[in-house]
C-alpha positions in Angstrom: -58.9 13.8 106.5 -61.3 12.1 108.9 -60.9 11.8 112.6 -62.8 9.4 114.9 -63.3 11.1 118.3 -66.3 9.3 119.6 -65.1 5.9 120.4 -65.9 2.6 118.6 -69.0 1.5 120.4 -71.0 -0.3 117.7 -74.2 0.4 119.6 -73.9 4.1 118.9 -75.4 6.0 116.0 -72.5 7.1 113.8 -72.8 10.8 112.9 -70.5 12.3 110.2 -69.6 15.9 111.0 -68.4 18.0 108.0 -68.2 21.7 108.8 -66.9 22.7 105.3 -66.1 26.4 104.6 -66.8 29.8 106.1 -69.3 29.9 108.9 -69.8 26.2 108.6 -66.7 26.0 110.8 -68.6 27.9 113.5 -72.2 26.7 113.3 -71.6 23.0 112.9 -69.6 22.8 116.2 -72.5 24.7 117.8 -75.0 22.2 116.5 -72.8 19.3 117.7 -72.9 20.8 121.2 -76.7 20.7 121.0 -76.7 17.1 119.9 -74.4 16.2 122.8 -76.6 18.0 125.2 -79.8 16.1 124.5 -78.4 12.7 125.5 -78.3 10.1 122.7 -74.9 8.3 122.7 -73.6 9.3 119.3 -70.2 8.5 117.7 -69.1 11.6 116.0 -66.6 11.2 113.1 -65.2 14.4 111.5 -64.5 14.9 107.8 -63.2 17.7 105.6 -64.7 19.2 102.4 -64.7 22.5 100.6 -62.5 25.2 99.3 -59.7 24.8 101.9 -59.5 21.1 101.3 -59.3 21.7 97.5 -56.5 24.2 97.9 -54.6 21.7 100.1 -55.2 18.4 98.3 -56.7 19.3 94.9 -60.0 17.7 95.8 -63.0 19.6 97.2 -64.6 16.3 98.4 -62.0 13.6 99.2 -63.0 10.0 98.6 -62.7 9.3 102.3 -65.1 12.1 103.2 -67.6 10.8 100.6 -67.3 7.3 102.0 -67.6 8.6 105.6 -71.0 10.2 104.7 -72.1 7.1 102.8 -71.4 4.8 105.7 -72.8 7.0 108.5 -76.2 6.8 110.0 -76.6 10.5 109.4 -74.4 13.5 108.3 -74.3 17.0 109.7 -72.9 19.4 107.1 -72.2 23.1 107.2 -71.5 24.9 103.9 -69.1 25.0 100.9 -67.8 28.1 99.2 -66.8 28.2 95.5 -66.7 24.4 95.4 -70.4 24.0 96.5 -71.4 22.2 93.3 -68.4 19.8 93.8 -69.3 19.1 97.4 -73.0 19.4 98.1 -74.5 17.4 95.2 -72.0 14.5 95.5 -72.6 14.4 99.3 -76.4 14.2 98.8 -75.8 11.5 96.3 -73.5 9.6 98.7 -76.3 9.3 101.3 -78.8 8.3 98.6 -80.9 11.4 99.1 -84.0 11.7 97.0 -86.0 14.3 99.1 -84.9 17.7 100.2 -87.1 18.9 103.1 -87.0 22.6 103.9 -89.3 23.9 106.6 -89.8 27.7 106.5 -91.5 28.9 109.7 -91.7 32.3 111.4 -90.7 32.3 115.0 -91.8 34.5 117.9 -89.2 37.1 118.7 -88.0 37.4 115.1 -89.0 40.4 112.9 -90.6 38.5 110.1 -92.4 40.1 107.2 -95.0 37.4 107.3 -95.2 36.0 110.9 -98.0 33.6 109.9 -95.7 31.6 107.6 -95.4 27.9 108.3 -94.6 26.0 105.1 -92.6 22.8 104.4 -91.1 22.5 100.9 -90.5 18.9 99.8 -88.1 19.1 96.8 -87.1 16.4 94.4 -83.4 16.0 95.0 -82.0 14.0 92.1 -83.3 15.2 88.7 -84.4 18.3 86.9 -81.9 20.8 85.7 -79.5 19.7 88.5 -78.9 16.4 86.9 -75.6 17.8 85.5 -76.3 17.1 81.8 -74.7 20.3 80.3 -73.0 20.4 76.9 -71.0 22.8 74.8 -72.4 22.2 71.3 -70.6 25.0 69.5 -68.6 28.1 70.4 -70.9 30.3 72.3 -73.7 27.7 72.4 -74.5 25.5 75.4 -77.3 23.2 76.2 -78.8 21.8 79.4 -80.9 18.6 79.5 -83.7 18.5 82.1 -84.5 15.0 83.2 -87.8 14.0 84.9 -88.7 10.3 85.4 -91.9 8.8 86.6 -90.2 6.7 89.2 -88.4 9.6 90.9 -91.6 11.7 90.6 -93.6 9.0 92.3 -91.1 8.5 95.1 -90.9 12.2 96.0 -94.7 12.6 95.7 -95.3 9.6 98.0 -92.8 11.1 100.5 -94.6 14.5 100.4 -98.1 13.0 100.9 -97.0 10.7 103.7 -95.2 13.6 105.3 -98.5 15.6 105.1 -100.5 12.7 106.4 -98.3 12.2 109.4 -98.6 15.8 110.4 -102.4 15.2 110.7 -104.5 18.2 111.8 -101.6 20.6 111.4 -101.7 20.3 107.6 -104.7 21.0 105.5 -103.3 20.3 102.0 -100.4 19.7 99.6 -99.7 22.0 96.8 -97.9 20.6 93.7 -95.7 23.3 92.1 -95.0 22.9 88.4 -94.8 24.7 85.0 -96.6 22.1 82.9 -98.2 24.7 80.8 -94.8 25.3 79.2 -92.7 22.3 80.0 -95.5 20.0 78.9 -93.5 16.7 78.8 -91.3 17.0 81.8 -93.4 18.9 84.3 -96.5 17.3 82.7 -95.1 14.0 83.8 -94.3 15.3 87.3 -97.7 16.8 87.8 -99.5 13.7 86.4 -97.6 11.4 88.7 -98.1 13.6 91.7 -101.8 13.7 91.1 -102.0 9.9 90.8 -100.1 9.5 94.1 -102.3 12.1 95.8 -105.4 10.2 94.9 -104.2 7.4 97.2 -104.1 9.6 100.3 -106.8 11.3 102.4 -104.9 14.6 102.1 -106.4 17.4 100.0 -104.2 18.7 97.3 -104.1 21.3 94.5 -101.5 22.4 92.0 -100.0 25.8 91.1 -97.9 27.2 88.3 -94.5 27.9 90.0 -94.2 31.5 88.9 -97.7 32.4 90.1 -97.1 30.4 93.3 -94.0 32.7 94.0 -96.3 35.7 94.0 -99.0 34.0 96.1 -96.5 32.9 98.6 -95.5 36.5 99.2 -99.1 37.7 99.3 -100.7 34.8 101.3 -98.2 32.4 102.8 -100.8 31.3 105.3 -102.6 29.5 102.5 -99.8 26.9 102.0 -98.7 24.0 104.1 -96.7 21.4 102.2 -95.4 22.4 98.8 -94.2 19.6 96.5 -91.6 20.8 94.0 -89.3 19.7 91.2 -85.7 20.3 92.0 -85.0 23.8 90.8 -88.4 25.2 91.8 -87.9 23.8 95.3 -84.6 25.5 95.6 -85.9 28.9 94.4 -89.2 28.9 96.2 -87.8 27.8 99.6 -85.2 30.7 99.4 -88.1 33.1 98.7 -89.9 31.8 101.7 -86.8 32.5 103.8 -87.4 36.2 103.1 -90.9 35.8 104.6 -89.7 34.5 108.0 -86.6 36.6 108.7 -83.8 35.3 106.5 -81.8 32.2 105.5 -80.3 32.0 109.0 -83.5 30.4 110.1 -84.0 27.7 107.5 -82.9 24.1 108.2 -83.0 21.3 105.7 -82.9 17.5 105.5 -81.7 15.6 102.5 -83.4 12.3 103.1 -82.5 8.9 101.6 -84.1 5.5 102.2 -81.6 5.0 105.1 -79.1 7.8 105.3 -79.5 11.5 105.4 -77.6 14.7 105.1 -78.7 17.6 107.3 -77.5 21.2 106.6 -78.6 24.8 106.9 -79.9 26.4 103.8 -77.6 29.4 104.1 -74.2 29.2 102.4 -70.7 29.8 103.7 -71.2 33.6 104.3 -67.5 34.6 103.7 -68.3 38.2 104.6 -68.8 37.2 108.3 -66.7 34.0 108.5 -64.4 33.9 111.4 -66.0 36.8 113.3 -68.0 34.6 115.6 -71.3 36.2 114.9 -72.9 33.6 112.6 -76.5 32.6 113.5 -76.4 28.9 114.4 -80.2 28.5 114.5 -80.6 26.9 111.1 -77.9 24.3 111.8 -79.4 23.5 115.2 -82.8 23.1 113.6 -81.2 20.8 111.0 -79.8 18.8 114.0 -83.4 18.5 115.2 -84.4 17.0 111.9 -81.4 14.7 112.1 -82.6 13.4 115.5 -86.1 12.8 114.2 -84.7 11.0 111.1 -82.9 8.6 113.5 -86.1 8.0 115.5 -85.2 10.4 118.4 -88.4 12.3 118.1 -88.5 13.6 121.7 -84.9 14.7 121.6 -85.6 16.5 118.3 -88.5 18.3 119.7 -86.4 19.3 122.7 -83.8 20.9 120.4 -86.5 22.7 118.4 -88.2 24.0 121.5 -84.8 25.2 122.9 -84.0 27.0 119.7 -87.5 28.5 119.4 -87.3 29.7 123.1 -83.9 31.4 122.4 -85.2 33.1 119.3 -88.2 34.3 121.3 -86.3 35.7 124.3 -82.8 36.2 122.9 -79.9 36.6 122.6 -80.0 37.4 118.9 -77.1 37.5 116.5 -76.6 40.6 114.2 -78.6 39.1 111.3 -81.6 39.3 113.6 -80.9 42.7 114.9 -78.9 41.8 118.0 -75.3 41.9 119.0 -74.8 38.4 120.4 -72.1 36.0 119.2 -72.4 32.5 118.0 -71.1 31.4 121.4 -73.7 33.4 123.3 -76.6 31.8 121.3 -75.1 28.3 121.7 -74.8 28.7 125.4 -78.4 30.0 125.7 -79.7 27.0 123.7 -77.6 24.5 125.6 -78.7 26.0 128.9 -82.4 25.5 127.9 -81.6 21.8 127.1 -79.9 21.2 130.4 
């Protein structure tokens, strides 16, 4: 079911709002409040997806919700539970997403194992082992086909190097993650294409075997700036980086298409705390900042980021960060900073 509660002004940016399951029902409304506080005149349109919708209708992602995301200027999404594979991947496909951008940064006021961490993972979002080509070939025997193409590798590489170039002096290099010593054809093509694209930019780059990179990220995260990854590696390495900065509750993400985009926290539905009002909304609010910047509202995006960072520095903090604040307390604190 979708509901239009933002009017029909064609001049407004149309934002699809899909809370999903678990704490998505708490953190997405919090992020919407933040979007409303910074001023752009958005038209918010709500959609349903996830376990509860499947139980009610038989479909985890109704066609109308998929079409809502496909037609919106941007989509703010929360989380899905058991139906995540049936919701998240099709939603990313609906907005034409080819790049998954995951910043992992340590913030003042947060007890982070590596407070010097400031890394952006740029993950290819359409191929690899997440392409969905799995087959039962015999009883007890299954196969998974890993797909890597030159065109998709070139597109994600160009996005990563342009992203690094735009950050200017704040970025010293791009690191290409791969396992081309074993997956010689697939990751070999990914690495070869990334190196060819990198040669076109005035941005230093190197490459690293993804397993060794995982160790080096834990030992010396300050050595890395933008990390360009195939699909699965980007998923795993960015979650590893969450442990360096204080947890998944601090990681936003942007699923970027040529026009549309899907913006979501990296954390899942967290059923163990769902409904208790203590979920940390920071990652979803930071995802909203990425949404604003995607739409060209760079100043508003920076205002949101600064307000979230200030609240993380000074409190209040939710229990995952060692505090006792509620989602409502944190939301009020961030909105107060914006106002």
